[in-house]
VMD Tcl script that draws the C-alpha trace (Angstrom):
set ca {
  {-32.34 -30.90 28.53}
  {-30.52 -34.17 28.39}
  {-31.32 -37.84 28.89}
  {-29.99 -39.43 32.09}
  {-27.37 -42.07 31.27}
  {-28.54 -44.30 34.13}
  {-32.35 -44.41 33.92}
  {-32.62 -43.08 30.33}
  {-35.31 -40.56 31.28}
  {-35.35 -36.86 30.51}
  {-33.27 -34.73 32.88}
  {-34.10 -31.04 33.25}
  {-30.66 -30.20 34.67}
  {-28.70 -31.52 31.72}
  {-26.91 -34.04 33.96}
  {-27.66 -37.48 35.37}
  {-30.26 -37.49 38.14}
  {-28.77 -37.26 41.65}
  {-30.99 -40.13 42.82}
  {-29.75 -42.32 39.97}
  {-26.11 -41.54 40.78}
  {-26.63 -42.34 44.47}
  {-28.50 -45.55 43.71}
  {-25.74 -46.71 41.37}
  {-23.01 -45.97 43.94}
  {-24.92 -47.89 46.63}
  {-25.35 -50.86 44.30}
  {-21.62 -50.85 43.51}
  {-20.72 -50.65 47.22}
  {-23.08 -53.54 47.98}
  {-21.52 -55.60 45.19}
  {-18.02 -54.90 46.51}
  {-19.08 -55.83 50.04}
  {-20.74 -59.04 48.84}
  {-17.60 -60.04 46.96}
  {-15.35 -59.35 49.96}
  {-17.29 -61.47 52.48}
  {-15.47 -64.77 51.73}
  {-12.14 -62.99 52.02}
  {-13.09 -61.53 55.39}
  {-14.37 -64.82 56.76}
  {-11.54 -66.85 55.23}
  {-13.72 -69.98 55.32}
  {-12.01 -71.69 52.43}
  {-8.74 -72.33 54.26}
  {-9.70 -73.87 57.59}
  {-13.14 -74.18 59.12}
  {-11.63 -74.89 62.57}
  {-10.43 -71.29 62.84}
  {-13.94 -69.85 62.60}
  {-14.75 -67.66 65.58}
  {-17.31 -68.69 68.17}
  {-19.70 -65.99 66.98}
  {-19.54 -67.20 63.40}
  {-20.16 -70.81 64.43}
  {-23.19 -69.70 66.43}
  {-24.60 -67.85 63.42}
  {-24.04 -70.82 61.11}
  {-25.63 -73.24 63.60}
  {-28.61 -70.91 64.03}
  {-29.09 -70.69 60.27}
  {-28.88 -74.49 59.95}
  {-31.48 -74.97 62.72}
  {-33.74 -72.34 61.19}
  {-33.53 -74.08 57.81}
  {-34.33 -77.47 59.35}
  {-37.33 -76.03 61.21}
  {-38.76 -74.52 58.04}
  {-38.54 -77.87 56.22}
}
mol new
graphics top color blue
foreach p $ca { graphics top sphere $p radius 0.5 }
foreach p [lrange $ca 0 end-1] q [lrange $ca 1 end] { graphics top cylinder $p $q radius 0.2 }
display resetview
């Protein structure tokens, strides 16, 4: 028996829990995706080059925010 390095609970297999390993990998993938969004959108260089779809999403979010206020 060993203690899982991720959740620090007892592991009967002597290794880290499979669920803990999967959860950690999903969290790391989500973090990588979140960090890559500005690079994919490239908003910092020129806002005139934003695609029509992206403008529609941003306008919708702005309207939704104004309606909730």
